[in-house]
ChimeraX commands (.cxc) that place a marker at each C-alpha (Angstrom):
marker #1 position 20.32,48.26,33.47 radius 0.5
marker #1 position 22.31,51.35,32.91 radius 0.5
marker #1 position 22.02,55.01,33.41 radius 0.5
marker #1 position 19.60,57.45,31.58 radius 0.5
marker #1 position 21.00,59.89,29.09 radius 0.5
marker #1 position 24.32,58.68,30.60 radius 0.5
marker #1 position 23.79,55.30,28.64 radius 0.5
marker #1 position 25.57,56.90,25.92 radius 0.5
marker #1 position 28.10,58.39,28.46 radius 0.5
marker #1 position 28.48,54.71,29.80 radius 0.5
marker #1 position 29.23,53.23,26.30 radius 0.5
marker #1 position 31.66,56.07,25.13 radius 0.5
marker #1 position 33.35,57.26,28.27 radius 0.5
marker #1 position 34.22,53.80,29.18 radius 0.5
marker #1 position 35.32,52.98,25.43 radius 0.5
marker #1 position 37.33,56.20,25.63 radius 0.5
marker #1 position 38.93,56.22,28.92 radius 0.5
marker #1 position 39.44,52.32,29.47 radius 0.5
marker #1 position 42.01,51.27,27.12 radius 0.5
marker #1 position 41.75,47.59,27.29 radius 0.5
marker #1 position 37.92,48.06,26.14 radius 0.5
marker #1 position 39.00,50.57,23.72 radius 0.5
marker #1 position 41.86,48.68,21.75 radius 0.5
marker #1 position 42.14,51.32,19.10 radius 0.5
marker #1 position 42.87,54.95,18.63 radius 0.5
marker #1 position 45.73,55.86,16.75 radius 0.5
marker #1 position 46.57,58.61,18.98 radius 0.5
marker #1 position 45.29,58.26,22.45 radius 0.5
marker #1 position 46.13,61.79,23.52 radius 0.5
marker #1 position 44.39,63.30,20.59 radius 0.5
marker #1 position 41.21,61.18,21.49 radius 0.5
marker #1 position 41.44,61.79,25.14 radius 0.5
marker #1 position 41.89,65.55,24.85 radius 0.5
marker #1 position 38.92,66.07,22.50 radius 0.5
marker #1 position 37.01,63.36,24.75 radius 0.5
marker #1 position 34.88,66.09,26.61 radius 0.5
marker #1 position 33.54,67.54,23.39 radius 0.5
marker #1 position 33.00,64.13,21.81 radius 0.5
marker #1 position 30.85,63.12,24.86 radius 0.5
marker #1 position 29.03,66.20,24.97 radius 0.5
marker #1 position 27.71,65.91,21.37 radius 0.5
marker #1 position 27.13,62.11,21.92 radius 0.5
marker #1 position 24.79,63.19,25.01 radius 0.5
marker #1 position 23.35,65.86,22.77 radius 0.5
marker #1 position 22.49,63.37,20.13 radius 0.5
marker #1 position 20.34,61.30,22.60 radius 0.5
marker #1 position 18.19,64.18,24.19 radius 0.5
marker #1 position 18.50,67.28,22.56 radius 0.5
marker #1 position 19.82,69.32,25.40 radius 0.5
marker #1 position 18.28,72.74,25.79 radius 0.5
marker #1 position 20.29,75.98,26.40 radius 0.5
marker #1 position 20.64,75.65,30.10 radius 0.5
marker #1 position 21.28,72.01,30.13 radius 0.5
marker #1 position 24.02,72.53,27.58 radius 0.5
marker #1 position 26.13,74.88,29.74 radius 0.5
marker #1 position 25.64,72.74,32.89 radius 0.5
marker #1 position 26.63,69.43,31.11 radius 0.5
marker #1 position 29.63,70.99,29.61 radius 0.5
marker #1 position 30.78,72.09,32.93 radius 0.5
marker #1 position 30.07,68.58,34.26 radius 0.5
marker #1 position 31.99,66.81,31.70 radius 0.5
marker #1 position 34.98,69.08,32.24 radius 0.5
marker #1 position 35.03,68.45,35.91 radius 0.5
marker #1 position 34.83,64.80,35.25 radius 0.5
marker #1 position 37.87,64.94,32.76 radius 0.5
marker #1 position 39.89,66.98,35.36 radius 0.5
marker #1 position 39.14,64.23,38.09 radius 0.5
marker #1 position 39.74,61.44,35.67 radius 0.5
marker #1 position 43.00,62.70,34.40 radius 0.5
marker #1 position 44.53,63.83,37.54 radius 0.5
marker #1 position 43.52,60.61,39.50 radius 0.5
marker #1 position 42.92,57.62,37.42 radius 0.5
marker #1 position 45.22,57.59,34.44 radius 0.5
marker #1 position 48.28,56.47,36.03 radius 0.5
marker #1 position 46.07,53.60,37.34 radius 0.5
marker #1 position 45.29,52.66,33.76 radius 0.5
marker #1 position 48.67,52.80,32.61 radius 0.5
marker #1 position 49.64,50.45,35.46 radius 0.5
marker #1 position 46.76,48.29,34.47 radius 0.5
marker #1 position 47.81,48.00,30.84 radius 0.5
marker #1 position 51.47,47.30,32.07 radius 0.5
marker #1 position 50.36,44.50,34.04 radius 0.5
marker #1 position 48.40,42.97,31.04 radius 0.5
marker #1 position 51.21,43.43,28.80 radius 0.5
marker #1 position 53.48,41.47,31.03 radius 0.5
marker #1 position 50.73,38.78,31.75 radius 0.5
marker #1 position 49.23,38.18,28.25 radius 0.5
marker #1 position 52.06,38.95,25.88 radius 0.5
marker #1 position 55.28,38.68,27.76 radius 0.5
marker #1 position 54.48,35.21,29.21 radius 0.5
marker #1 position 52.25,32.47,28.69 radius 0.5
marker #1 position 48.57,33.46,29.67 radius 0.5
marker #1 position 45.27,31.47,30.49 radius 0.5
marker #1 position 41.65,32.05,30.41 radius 0.5
marker #1 position 41.57,32.79,34.04 radius 0.5
marker #1 position 43.92,35.57,33.70 radius 0.5
marker #1 position 42.32,37.00,30.88 radius 0.5
marker #1 position 38.94,37.08,32.85 radius 0.5
marker #1 position 40.78,38.69,35.65 radius 0.5
marker #1 position 41.92,41.51,33.28 radius 0.5
marker #1 position 38.47,42.14,32.14 radius 0.5
marker #1 position 37.13,42.23,35.60 radius 0.5
marker #1 position 39.65,45.06,36.43 radius 0.5
marker #1 position 38.45,46.95,33.45 radius 0.5
marker #1 position 34.88,46.47,34.68 radius 0.5
marker #1 position 35.84,47.80,38.33 radius 0.5
marker #1 position 37.33,50.87,36.67 radius 0.5
marker #1 position 34.05,51.24,34.64 radius 0.5
marker #1 position 31.88,51.00,37.90 radius 0.5
marker #1 position 34.11,53.59,39.64 radius 0.5
marker #1 position 33.77,56.14,36.66 radius 0.5
marker #1 position 30.13,56.03,36.72 radius 0.5
marker #1 position 29.74,56.11,40.34 radius 0.5
marker #1 position 31.80,59.32,40.40 radius 0.5
marker #1 position 29.63,60.86,37.81 radius 0.5
marker #1 position 26.49,60.25,39.68 radius 0.5
marker #1 position 25.84,63.58,41.10 radius 0.5
marker #1 position 26.26,65.23,37.68 radius 0.5
marker #1 position 24.09,62.55,36.04 radius 0.5
marker #1 position 21.46,62.97,38.73 radius 0.5
marker #1 position 21.30,66.83,37.73 radius 0.5
marker #1 position 20.85,65.98,34.12 radius 0.5
marker #1 position 18.35,63.37,34.84 radius 0.5
marker #1 position 16.16,65.60,37.04 radius 0.5
marker #1 position 16.24,68.29,34.28 radius 0.5
marker #1 position 14.92,66.04,31.56 radius 0.5
marker #1 position 11.66,67.05,29.93 radius 0.5
marker #1 position 8.90,64.78,28.47 radius 0.5
marker #1 position 9.74,65.43,25.00 radius 0.5
marker #1 position 13.57,64.82,25.79 radius 0.5
marker #1 position 12.76,61.28,27.04 radius 0.5
marker #1 position 10.81,60.73,24.00 radius 0.5
marker #1 position 13.68,61.56,22.03 radius 0.5
marker #1 position 15.81,59.19,23.90 radius 0.5
marker #1 position 13.34,56.36,23.19 radius 0.5
marker #1 position 13.44,57.31,19.50 radius 0.5
marker #1 position 17.39,57.14,19.70 radius 0.5
marker #1 position 17.38,53.88,21.30 radius 0.5
marker #1 position 14.74,52.58,18.55 radius 0.5
marker #1 position 17.10,53.81,15.69 radius 0.5
marker #1 position 20.34,52.16,17.68 radius 0.5
marker #1 position 18.28,48.88,17.66 radius 0.5
marker #1 position 17.58,49.18,13.90 radius 0.5
marker #1 position 21.24,49.72,13.11 radius 0.5
marker #1 position 22.11,46.65,15.25 radius 0.5
marker #1 position 19.55,44.82,13.34 radius 0.5
marker #1 position 20.83,45.79,9.93 radius 0.5
marker #1 position 24.44,45.23,10.79 radius 0.5
marker #1 position 24.33,42.02,12.74 radius 0.5
marker #1 position 21.20,40.24,11.86 radius 0.5
marker #1 position 20.80,40.15,8.33 radius 0.5
marker #1 position 20.74,36.97,6.26 radius 0.5
marker #1 position 20.97,33.58,7.68 radius 0.5
marker #1 position 23.55,32.30,10.34 radius 0.5
marker #1 position 26.33,31.80,7.74 radius 0.5
marker #1 position 25.95,35.59,6.94 radius 0.5
marker #1 position 25.81,36.58,10.55 radius 0.5
marker #1 position 28.84,34.36,11.51 radius 0.5
marker #1 position 30.73,36.05,8.64 radius 0.5
marker #1 position 30.27,39.69,9.86 radius 0.5
marker #1 position 30.97,38.76,13.58 radius 0.5
marker #1 position 34.17,37.20,12.35 radius 0.5
marker #1 position 35.23,40.17,10.15 radius 0.5
marker #1 position 34.47,42.36,13.33 radius 0.5
marker #1 position 36.80,40.09,15.33 radius 0.5
marker #1 position 39.50,40.25,12.90 radius 0.5
marker #1 position 39.51,43.72,12.40 radius 0.5
marker #1 position 40.03,44.17,16.31 radius 0.5
marker #1 position 42.70,41.61,16.48 radius 0.5
marker #1 position 44.61,43.42,13.62 radius 0.5
marker #1 position 44.52,46.64,15.58 radius 0.5
marker #1 position 46.54,44.97,18.38 radius 0.5
marker #1 position 48.64,42.34,16.42 radius 0.5
marker #1 position 48.78,43.65,12.91 radius 0.5
marker #1 position 48.27,41.61,9.70 radius 0.5
marker #1 position 47.76,37.83,10.09 radius 0.5
marker #1 position 48.51,35.07,7.42 radius 0.5
marker #1 position 45.80,33.11,5.54 radius 0.5
marker #1 position 46.22,30.24,7.97 radius 0.5
marker #1 position 45.98,32.58,11.12 radius 0.5
marker #1 position 42.93,34.08,9.55 radius 0.5
marker #1 position 41.49,30.63,9.06 radius 0.5
marker #1 position 42.05,29.59,12.52 radius 0.5
marker #1 position 40.40,32.86,13.94 radius 0.5
marker #1 position 37.50,32.18,12.02 radius 0.5
marker #1 position 37.16,28.78,13.37 radius 0.5
marker #1 position 37.47,30.45,16.85 radius 0.5
marker #1 position 34.87,33.20,16.10 radius 0.5
marker #1 position 32.44,30.32,14.66 radius 0.5
marker #1 position 32.81,28.21,17.55 radius 0.5
marker #1 position 30.93,31.04,19.81 radius 0.5
marker #1 position 27.25,30.61,19.98 radius 0.5
marker #1 position 25.52,33.13,17.81 radius 0.5
marker #1 position 23.22,35.09,20.25 radius 0.5
marker #1 position 22.45,38.31,18.21 radius 0.5
marker #1 position 18.79,38.09,19.28 radius 0.5
marker #1 position 19.74,37.33,23.02 radius 0.5
marker #1 position 21.84,40.37,22.89 radius 0.5
marker #1 position 19.42,42.75,21.43 radius 0.5
marker #1 position 16.59,41.54,23.84 radius 0.5
marker #1 position 18.88,42.11,26.77 radius 0.5
marker #1 position 19.71,45.46,25.28 radius 0.5
marker #1 position 16.12,46.35,24.65 radius 0.5
marker #1 position 15.09,45.42,28.29 radius 0.5
marker #1 position 17.88,47.74,29.56 radius 0.5
marker #1 position 16.76,50.51,27.33 radius 0.5
marker #1 position 13.28,50.19,28.86 radius 0.5
marker #1 position 14.45,50.29,32.10 radius 0.5
marker #1 position 16.36,53.40,31.55 radius 0.5
marker #1 position 13.30,55.10,30.03 radius 0.5
marker #1 position 11.15,54.03,33.03 radius 0.5
marker #1 position 13.66,55.71,35.57 radius 0.5
marker #1 position 13.83,58.98,33.47 radius 0.5
marker #1 position 9.96,58.84,33.31 radius 0.5
marker #1 position 9.77,58.19,37.00 radius 0.5
marker #1 position 12.13,61.02,38.09 radius 0.5
marker #1 position 10.43,63.38,35.52 radius 0.5
marker #1 position 6.93,62.68,36.93 radius 0.5
marker #1 position 7.80,62.47,40.68 radius 0.5
marker #1 position 10.52,64.84,40.83 radius 0.5
marker #1 position 12.36,63.52,43.71 radius 0.5
marker #1 position 15.26,65.73,45.40 radius 0.5
marker #1 position 18.81,65.21,44.31 radius 0.5
marker #1 position 19.79,62.92,46.87 radius 0.5
marker #1 position 17.06,60.63,46.15 radius 0.5
marker #1 position 17.82,60.64,42.39 radius 0.5
marker #1 position 21.25,60.05,43.08 radius 0.5
marker #1 position 20.38,56.79,45.07 radius 0.5
marker #1 position 18.24,55.60,42.25 radius 0.5
marker #1 position 21.19,55.96,39.99 radius 0.5
marker #1 position 23.59,54.02,42.28 radius 0.5
marker #1 position 20.84,51.45,42.40 radius 0.5
marker #1 position 21.00,51.24,38.63 radius 0.5
marker #1 position 24.45,51.07,38.30 radius 0.5
marker #1 position 24.76,48.28,40.90 radius 0.5
marker #1 position 22.11,46.19,39.20 radius 0.5
marker #1 position 24.00,46.75,35.83 radius 0.5
marker #1 position 27.22,45.28,37.44 radius 0.5
marker #1 position 25.16,42.50,39.40 radius 0.5
marker #1 position 23.57,41.59,36.27 radius 0.5
marker #1 position 27.09,41.15,34.47 radius 0.5
marker #1 position 29.03,39.65,37.39 radius 0.5
marker #1 position 26.73,36.96,38.71 radius 0.5
marker #1 position 25.41,35.15,35.49 radius 0.5
marker #1 position 21.93,36.68,35.97 radius 0.5
marker #1 position 21.59,36.87,32.14 radius 0.5
marker #1 position 20.49,33.84,29.77 radius 0.5
marker #1 position 22.65,30.95,30.09 radius 0.5
marker #1 position 23.58,31.58,26.41 radius 0.5
marker #1 position 25.59,34.65,27.66 radius 0.5
marker #1 position 27.76,32.55,29.72 radius 0.5
marker #1 position 28.74,30.14,26.95 radius 0.5
marker #1 position 29.20,33.15,24.52 radius 0.5
marker #1 position 31.59,34.70,27.06 radius 0.5
marker #1 position 33.42,31.60,27.69 radius 0.5
marker #1 position 34.00,31.04,23.78 radius 0.5
marker #1 position 34.93,34.47,23.40 radius 0.5
marker #1 position 37.65,33.93,26.13 radius 0.5
marker #1 position 38.90,30.93,24.54 radius 0.5
marker #1 position 39.22,32.85,21.17 radius 0.5
marker #1 position 41.12,35.73,22.45 radius 0.5
marker #1 position 43.29,33.19,24.37 radius 0.5
marker #1 position 43.57,31.34,21.18 radius 0.5
marker #1 position 44.80,34.21,19.13 radius 0.5
marker #1 position 47.29,35.31,21.73 radius 0.5
marker #1 position 48.69,31.66,21.48 radius 0.5
marker #1 position 48.84,31.52,17.69 radius 0.5
marker #1 position 50.43,34.91,17.30 radius 0.5
marker #1 position 54.16,35.19,16.23 radius 0.5
marker #1 position 56.76,36.74,18.16 radius 0.5
marker #1 position 56.65,39.60,15.86 radius 0.5
marker #1 position 52.88,39.93,16.10 radius 0.5
marker #1 position 53.07,39.85,19.98 radius 0.5
marker #1 position 55.87,42.56,19.80 radius 0.5
marker #1 position 53.70,44.55,17.31 radius 0.5
marker #1 position 51.11,44.38,20.21 radius 0.5
marker #1 position 53.37,45.28,22.95 radius 0.5
marker #1 position 54.55,48.19,21.13 radius 0.5
marker #1 position 51.08,49.48,20.87 radius 0.5
marker #1 position 50.27,49.05,24.48 radius 0.5
marker #1 position 53.57,50.66,25.43 radius 0.5
marker #1 position 52.82,53.94,23.30 radius 0.5
marker #1 position 49.34,54.03,25.26 radius 0.5
marker #1 position 51.28,53.70,28.51 radius 0.5
marker #1 position 53.26,56.41,27.46 radius 0.5
marker #1 position 50.33,58.49,26.46 radius 0.5
marker #1 position 48.52,57.93,29.58 radius 0.5
marker #1 position 51.31,58.94,31.85 radius 0.5
marker #1 position 51.92,62.17,29.79 radius 0.5
marker #1 position 48.12,62.86,30.19 radius 0.5
marker #1 position 48.21,62.43,33.76 radius 0.5
marker #1 position 51.17,64.47,34.29 radius 0.5
marker #1 position 49.35,67.23,32.37 radius 0.5
marker #1 position 46.45,66.75,34.76 radius 0.5
marker #1 position 48.55,67.12,37.76 radius 0.5
marker #1 position 50.09,70.15,36.46 radius 0.5
marker #1 position 46.77,71.85,35.74 radius 0.5
marker #1 position 47.38,71.63,31.88 radius 0.5
marker #1 position 44.06,70.68,29.84 radius 0.5
marker link #1:1,2 radius 0.2
marker link #1:2,3 radius 0.2
marker link #1:3,4 radius 0.2
marker link #1:4,5 radius 0.2
marker link #1:5,6 radius 0.2
marker link #1:6,7 radius 0.2
marker link #1:7,8 radius 0.2
marker link #1:8,9 radius 0.2
marker link #1:9,10 radius 0.2
marker link #1:10,11 radius 0.2
marker link #1:11,12 radius 0.2
marker link #1:12,13 radius 0.2
marker link #1:13,14 radius 0.2
marker link #1:14,15 radius 0.2
marker link #1:15,16 radius 0.2
marker link #1:16,17 radius 0.2
marker link #1:17,18 radius 0.2
marker link #1:18,19 radius 0.2
marker link #1:19,20 radius 0.2
marker link #1:20,21 radius 0.2
marker link #1:21,22 radius 0.2
marker link #1:22,23 radius 0.2
marker link #1:23,24 radius 0.2
marker link #1:24,25 radius 0.2
marker link #1:25,26 radius 0.2
marker link #1:26,27 radius 0.2
marker link #1:27,28 radius 0.2
marker link #1:28,29 radius 0.2
marker link #1:29,30 radius 0.2
marker link #1:30,31 radius 0.2
marker link #1:31,32 radius 0.2
marker link #1:32,33 radius 0.2
marker link #1:33,34 radius 0.2
marker link #1:34,35 radius 0.2
marker link #1:35,36 radius 0.2
marker link #1:36,37 radius 0.2
marker link #1:37,38 radius 0.2
marker link #1:38,39 radius 0.2
marker link #1:39,40 radius 0.2
marker link #1:40,41 radius 0.2
marker link #1:41,42 radius 0.2
marker link #1:42,43 radius 0.2
marker link #1:43,44 radius 0.2
marker link #1:44,45 radius 0.2
marker link #1:45,46 radius 0.2
marker link #1:46,47 radius 0.2
marker link #1:47,48 radius 0.2
marker link #1:48,49 radius 0.2
marker link #1:49,50 radius 0.2
marker link #1:50,51 radius 0.2
marker link #1:51,52 radius 0.2
marker link #1:52,53 radius 0.2
marker link #1:53,54 radius 0.2
marker link #1:54,55 radius 0.2
marker link #1:55,56 radius 0.2
marker link #1:56,57 radius 0.2
marker link #1:57,58 radius 0.2
marker link #1:58,59 radius 0.2
marker link #1:59,60 radius 0.2
marker link #1:60,61 radius 0.2
marker link #1:61,62 radius 0.2
marker link #1:62,63 radius 0.2
marker link #1:63,64 radius 0.2
marker link #1:64,65 radius 0.2
marker link #1:65,66 radius 0.2
marker link #1:66,67 radius 0.2
marker link #1:67,68 radius 0.2
marker link #1:68,69 radius 0.2
marker link #1:69,70 radius 0.2
marker link #1:70,71 radius 0.2
marker link #1:71,72 radius 0.2
marker link #1:72,73 radius 0.2
marker link #1:73,74 radius 0.2
marker link #1:74,75 radius 0.2
marker link #1:75,76 radius 0.2
marker link #1:76,77 radius 0.2
marker link #1:77,78 radius 0.2
marker link #1:78,79 radius 0.2
marker link #1:79,80 radius 0.2
marker link #1:80,81 radius 0.2
marker link #1:81,82 radius 0.2
marker link #1:82,83 radius 0.2
marker link #1:83,84 radius 0.2
marker link #1:84,85 radius 0.2
marker link #1:85,86 radius 0.2
marker link #1:86,87 radius 0.2
marker link #1:87,88 radius 0.2
marker link #1:88,89 radius 0.2
marker link #1:89,90 radius 0.2
marker link #1:90,91 radius 0.2
marker link #1:91,92 radius 0.2
marker link #1:92,93 radius 0.2
marker link #1:93,94 radius 0.2
marker link #1:94,95 radius 0.2
marker link #1:95,96 radius 0.2
marker link #1:96,97 radius 0.2
marker link #1:97,98 radius 0.2
marker link #1:98,99 radius 0.2
marker link #1:99,100 radius 0.2
marker link #1:100,101 radius 0.2
marker link #1:101,102 radius 0.2
marker link #1:102,103 radius 0.2
marker link #1:103,104 radius 0.2
marker link #1:104,105 radius 0.2
marker link #1:105,106 radius 0.2
marker link #1:106,107 radius 0.2
marker link #1:107,108 radius 0.2
marker link #1:108,109 radius 0.2
marker link #1:109,110 radius 0.2
marker link #1:110,111 radius 0.2
marker link #1:111,112 radius 0.2
marker link #1:112,113 radius 0.2
marker link #1:113,114 radius 0.2
marker link #1:114,115 radius 0.2
marker link #1:115,116 radius 0.2
marker link #1:116,117 radius 0.2
marker link #1:117,118 radius 0.2
marker link #1:118,119 radius 0.2
marker link #1:119,120 radius 0.2
marker link #1:120,121 radius 0.2
marker link #1:121,122 radius 0.2
marker link #1:122,123 radius 0.2
marker link #1:123,124 radius 0.2
marker link #1:124,125 radius 0.2
marker link #1:125,126 radius 0.2
marker link #1:126,127 radius 0.2
marker link #1:127,128 radius 0.2
marker link #1:128,129 radius 0.2
marker link #1:129,130 radius 0.2
marker link #1:130,131 radius 0.2
marker link #1:131,132 radius 0.2
marker link #1:132,133 radius 0.2
marker link #1:133,134 radius 0.2
marker link #1:134,135 radius 0.2
marker link #1:135,136 radius 0.2
marker link #1:136,137 radius 0.2
marker link #1:137,138 radius 0.2
marker link #1:138,139 radius 0.2
marker link #1:139,140 radius 0.2
marker link #1:140,141 radius 0.2
marker link #1:141,142 radius 0.2
marker link #1:142,143 radius 0.2
marker link #1:143,144 radius 0.2
marker link #1:144,145 radius 0.2
marker link #1:145,146 radius 0.2
marker link #1:146,147 radius 0.2
marker link #1:147,148 radius 0.2
marker link #1:148,149 radius 0.2
marker link #1:149,150 radius 0.2
marker link #1:150,151 radius 0.2
marker link #1:151,152 radius 0.2
marker link #1:152,153 radius 0.2
marker link #1:153,154 radius 0.2
marker link #1:154,155 radius 0.2
marker link #1:155,156 radius 0.2
marker link #1:156,157 radius 0.2
marker link #1:157,158 radius 0.2
marker link #1:158,159 radius 0.2
marker link #1:159,160 radius 0.2
marker link #1:160,161 radius 0.2
marker link #1:161,162 radius 0.2
marker link #1:162,163 radius 0.2
marker link #1:163,164 radius 0.2
marker link #1:164,165 radius 0.2
marker link #1:165,166 radius 0.2
marker link #1:166,167 radius 0.2
marker link #1:167,168 radius 0.2
marker link #1:168,169 radius 0.2
marker link #1:169,170 radius 0.2
marker link #1:170,171 radius 0.2
marker link #1:171,172 radius 0.2
marker link #1:172,173 radius 0.2
marker link #1:173,174 radius 0.2
marker link #1:174,175 radius 0.2
marker link #1:175,176 radius 0.2
marker link #1:176,177 radius 0.2
marker link #1:177,178 radius 0.2
marker link #1:178,179 radius 0.2
marker link #1:179,180 radius 0.2
marker link #1:180,181 radius 0.2
marker link #1:181,182 radius 0.2
marker link #1:182,183 radius 0.2
marker link #1:183,184 radius 0.2
marker link #1:184,185 radius 0.2
marker link #1:185,186 radius 0.2
marker link #1:186,187 radius 0.2
marker link #1:187,188 radius 0.2
marker link #1:188,189 radius 0.2
marker link #1:189,190 radius 0.2
marker link #1:190,191 radius 0.2
marker link #1:191,192 radius 0.2
marker link #1:192,193 radius 0.2
marker link #1:193,194 radius 0.2
marker link #1:194,195 radius 0.2
marker link #1:195,196 radius 0.2
marker link #1:196,197 radius 0.2
marker link #1:197,198 radius 0.2
marker link #1:198,199 radius 0.2
marker link #1:199,200 radius 0.2
marker link #1:200,201 radius 0.2
marker link #1:201,202 radius 0.2
marker link #1:202,203 radius 0.2
marker link #1:203,204 radius 0.2
marker link #1:204,205 radius 0.2
marker link #1:205,206 radius 0.2
marker link #1:206,207 radius 0.2
marker link #1:207,208 radius 0.2
marker link #1:208,209 radius 0.2
marker link #1:209,210 radius 0.2
marker link #1:210,211 radius 0.2
marker link #1:211,212 radius 0.2
marker link #1:212,213 radius 0.2
marker link #1:213,214 radius 0.2
marker link #1:214,215 radius 0.2
marker link #1:215,216 radius 0.2
marker link #1:216,217 radius 0.2
marker link #1:217,218 radius 0.2
marker link #1:218,219 radius 0.2
marker link #1:219,220 radius 0.2
marker link #1:220,221 radius 0.2
marker link #1:221,222 radius 0.2
marker link #1:222,223 radius 0.2
marker link #1:223,224 radius 0.2
marker link #1:224,225 radius 0.2
marker link #1:225,226 radius 0.2
marker link #1:226,227 radius 0.2
marker link #1:227,228 radius 0.2
marker link #1:228,229 radius 0.2
marker link #1:229,230 radius 0.2
marker link #1:230,231 radius 0.2
marker link #1:231,232 radius 0.2
marker link #1:232,233 radius 0.2
marker link #1:233,234 radius 0.2
marker link #1:234,235 radius 0.2
marker link #1:235,236 radius 0.2
marker link #1:236,237 radius 0.2
marker link #1:237,238 radius 0.2
marker link #1:238,239 radius 0.2
marker link #1:239,240 radius 0.2
marker link #1:240,241 radius 0.2
marker link #1:241,242 radius 0.2
marker link #1:242,243 radius 0.2
marker link #1:243,244 radius 0.2
marker link #1:244,245 radius 0.2
marker link #1:245,246 radius 0.2
marker link #1:246,247 radius 0.2
marker link #1:247,248 radius 0.2
marker link #1:248,249 radius 0.2
marker link #1:249,250 radius 0.2
marker link #1:250,251 radius 0.2
marker link #1:251,252 radius 0.2
marker link #1:252,253 radius 0.2
marker link #1:253,254 radius 0.2
marker link #1:254,255 radius 0.2
marker link #1:255,256 radius 0.2
marker link #1:256,257 radius 0.2
marker link #1:257,258 radius 0.2
marker link #1:258,259 radius 0.2
marker link #1:259,260 radius 0.2
marker link #1:260,261 radius 0.2
marker link #1:261,262 radius 0.2
marker link #1:262,263 radius 0.2
marker link #1:263,264 radius 0.2
marker link #1:264,265 radius 0.2
marker link #1:265,266 radius 0.2
marker link #1:266,267 radius 0.2
marker link #1:267,268 radius 0.2
marker link #1:268,269 radius 0.2
marker link #1:269,270 radius 0.2
marker link #1:270,271 radius 0.2
marker link #1:271,272 radius 0.2
marker link #1:272,273 radius 0.2
marker link #1:273,274 radius 0.2
marker link #1:274,275 radius 0.2
marker link #1:275,276 radius 0.2
marker link #1:276,277 radius 0.2
marker link #1:277,278 radius 0.2
marker link #1:278,279 radius 0.2
marker link #1:279,280 radius 0.2
marker link #1:280,281 radius 0.2
marker link #1:281,282 radius 0.2
marker link #1:282,283 radius 0.2
marker link #1:283,284 radius 0.2
marker link #1:284,285 radius 0.2
marker link #1:285,286 radius 0.2
marker link #1:286,287 radius 0.2
marker link #1:287,288 radius 0.2
marker link #1:288,289 radius 0.2
marker link #1:289,290 radius 0.2
marker link #1:290,291 radius 0.2
marker link #1:291,292 radius 0.2
marker link #1:292,293 radius 0.2
marker link #1:293,294 radius 0.2
marker link #1:294,295 radius 0.2
marker link #1:295,296 radius 0.2
marker link #1:296,297 radius 0.2
marker link #1:297,298 radius 0.2
marker link #1:298,299 radius 0.2
view
């Protein structure tokens, strides 16, 4: 389960602010400095904010970024620096990779928990037609997922998934040789194809989100009660991810994905690892500059 209307906030903010999950902006500072506007439009696309909501949401997102910039970015820089050392500058293993992903997950949780008061205010303000709009947006996202990842037979789906993985690895390491690409394809295809299970799990979370939104809209609990409901949702989300509460196929998929990432790191040449290290170093530099701007009060 995730957070209503903050479902978009959860995916986008964590993708934008947690660099290990992001893996990609050509200019981190540019993306971060426009992140408040992007998140606002993202949220508006889910629930069609009214005039009063728009003003409040803009203020809340601005406060979230001020807190995040001044208190969290130095930690992210250190996390990236540690990952650089552990996974590129010395031999790594599956356990270290999983530990790094868990570090990202913990920071995701902290970010969401910090945003609970503002999310509660937004949740309590949603009208029935906005919850219906949220449902429709979820349905459109699911249709897009089916179109992108579930067209054709298993061979076609494996190819799409491999190309997505290759694109992500190229952002880190640069171009690969044909032999390397062939090996990455083997790593990718070794992962179980669980697109249907991923979609089913996603739809269940969406149902839970909508159910919570409707509960709050109908019962109109006070702010403290709504905040507690949100914290329960967030805790359940992470419990679901951390304790293997999902179908066994997810554990197999995550184990195979870890092996794929480990395999790519191991087959990367020194030049490719230097490319990845330089990219990470650029992010570390940007994060530290952004943190300094936050501490000096600059936007």
